[in-house]
N, C-alpha and C positions, 0 to 999 in steps of 0.2 A: 504493500500500500504506500510505503514511503516513496518508492520509485514513481508510482502513478501520480502522487501528490506533487512531487518535484517536477514531473513532466508538465503538468498543467500550470504550475506556478511559472515555469519558464515560458509557456505559451502566453499567459496574461502579461508578463513583463514585455515580451515581444509585441503583443497586440497593442497595449497602451503606449509602449515606446514608439511604435509606428505612428499612432495618433499624435503623440507629442511632437515628434520630429516633423511630421507632415504639416502640422499647424505652425510650428516654429519657422519652417522653411517656405511656407506659403505654397506648398505643392497643390495642384488642382484637386478639388474634392473627389472627382470621379476616379482619379488615379489612386488616391488613398483608399477609397472604397474597394476597388479591385484588389489592391494589395491585401487588405484586411480579409476579404472573402477567400482569396487564395491561401493566405496564412491559416485561416480557420479550418478549411477543408483539408489542407495538408496534414495538420495536426490531428484532425478527426480521423482521416484515413489511416494514419500510422497507428493511432490508438486502436482502431478496429482490427488492423493487422496483428497487433500484439495480443488482442483478445483471442484471435484464432490460434495464434502460435503458442501463447504462454498461459494467460490467466483471464478468466471471464470478468474479473473486476475492471479490466480495461473497457469492456462493453458498458458496464455500469457507470464508469466515470464519463464516458462519451455522452450517455443520456443525461447525466447530471449537468454537464457543461452546456449541452444544448438547451435544457430546460432553464438553466441559469440565465443564458442569454435571452431567452424568450420572456422570462419573468422580470429579471432585475436590471437588465442592461439599459433600457429595453429596446432591443433591435427590431422586434416584430410588431409591437403595438405600444402606443405611448399616449400619455396625456399631454405631451410636450412637443407637439409639432413633428418635425422630422428628426427621429432619434439618431440616425447614423450621422447626419450633418452635425448634430450637437456633440457626438463623439469627436468628430474631426476638429470642430472649432472650440471644443472645451466649454460650451455653454449649456451644460446639463441643467435640467430642471428650471429653466428660465420660462416661466409660465406667461410671459407677456404675449407670446404668439401660440398659446396652447391649442392643441388639437383634441377636441372632445371625441371620444370613441363612439362609433355608431352602435346600434343594437347588435349587429352581427359580431362586432369586435368584442362586445361584452360577453357574448356567448362563448367566443373563442377563449377569452380570459378564464371563464368559469371552468372550461375543460383543461386548459393548460396550467393554470397556477398550482393545483394540487400535485402535479407531477414532480416538481422539484423536492418538496419535503418528503413525499412518499419514496422517491428513489434514494434520497439520503438515508431514510429509515431502512430501506431494503439493503443498502450497502452494509449496514451493521447487523441486520437480523436474517437476511436471505429468505424472507417470507415470500414464497411464490405467489400467494394471492395478490400481492402488490403488483407484481409483473402482469398478472392477468388484468387487473384494473387498468393499468397504464396502456397495455396493448389494446384493450377494447375501447377505452375512451378516446384513443386517437383516431378510431375509425370514423365516428361522426365528426370529429375535428377536421379530418381530411376532406370529407364531403362538404362540410360547412364552408371551409376556406376556398375550396374549388368553386363552389357556387358564388361566393363573395367575389372571387377574382373574375368570374364570368360576368357578374353584374358590372364590374368596373370596365371590362374589356369584352363586350359581347361580340365584337368582330371576330374573335377566335372561333366562334361557332357559326359564323356567317350571318349574324344579326346586327342590327343597329341599336336594338334596345330589347331588354327582356323584363317582364313583370317581376316584382319582388313581393312575395306573399308575407314577408316579415314586417316588423313594426318600425321600420325606418321612417323618418320624418322628412318633410321638404327642407327643413332647416338643417338637418344633419343626414343627408341621403347616404345610404350604404354604397351607392354607385360612385360616390365622389372619389377622385384620385388625388389624394393629398401628397403622396410620395410615389415617385416613379423613376427608378434608376434605369437608365439605358432603354427606356420604353418597355421594360419587362418586369422589373422587380418592384412591385407595390407591396404595401404592408400585408395584405391578405396572402400574396404569393409567398412572401418570406415566412409567414406563419404556416402556410400550407407545407412548405419545405421542412419546417421544424416538426410538424406532426408526422410527416412521412418518415423522416429520419428516425424519430423516436419509435414509431411503429415497427419499422424494419429491425432496428437494433434489439428492441424488446422481443421481437419475434425470434431472433437468433437465441436470446437468452432462454426462451421458452421451448423452442422446438429443435434447435441444433443439437444432435447427439454429442458431438465433440465438445461443444460449449457446456452443455448440461453435465456431462461426465466430469469435466474439470471442476465445475462448481461443486459437485458432490465430494470431491477430494479435499476441498478447503475446510 
C-alpha cells in the first residue's frame, strides 16, 4: 500500500506542478488541459497494468482517484463555472461567475458522490457488497450522462433538438453548454467518462478471475 500511496502522491505533485508552471509561464489553457489529460490517463493506465500484474489494490486506488477527481476537484461538475480553467488559473472557488448545476447534474452528483467514501471503506474492509453497489450505480450514471450529452449535442444522433422529459428549467436548461473543450469535452461527457471508467474497473474487481484470486490472497 505504501508503494501505491507514493505513486499517487507523485502523480498529484506532477499534476498540480503542471498547473502551477502553466499558469506561471502563461502557457495557453488548451495546451495545459491536454497535458493534464495525458498525464492523468498515463498514470491510470500504468496503475491498471500493475493491478493485473501484481496487486488488485492498484485497481482500487484507480477508482478512488477517479472518484476523487469527480467529487472534490471538481473536474466533472462544479458550482464554480469552468473547473478545469480554474485549475489552470488558480482561481478555485471564486463564486463571482458561479455555474448552478442543472437537474441532471444533481442526479449525477447523487450517484457519484457516495462512490469515493465507499471505495475508501472497501480499501480497508474488502467488503464485496460495496463493489456491487458501485458497479450497479454506475450503470444508470452512464445512461444519464449519455442522455445529458445528447441533449447538449443532438447533432451526434442526426437531430437539431430533442425533448427533455426531466425537470430542467428555461433559466437553467440541461441542454446548455457551459464548458466545451475542443468541441467534444463538456461536463456531462467528462462525467460520462468517469462513470464508464469506474464501471469497467469495478467490473474487473468483481469478475476477473486473476484479479479476484489475488484479492483473496491478501
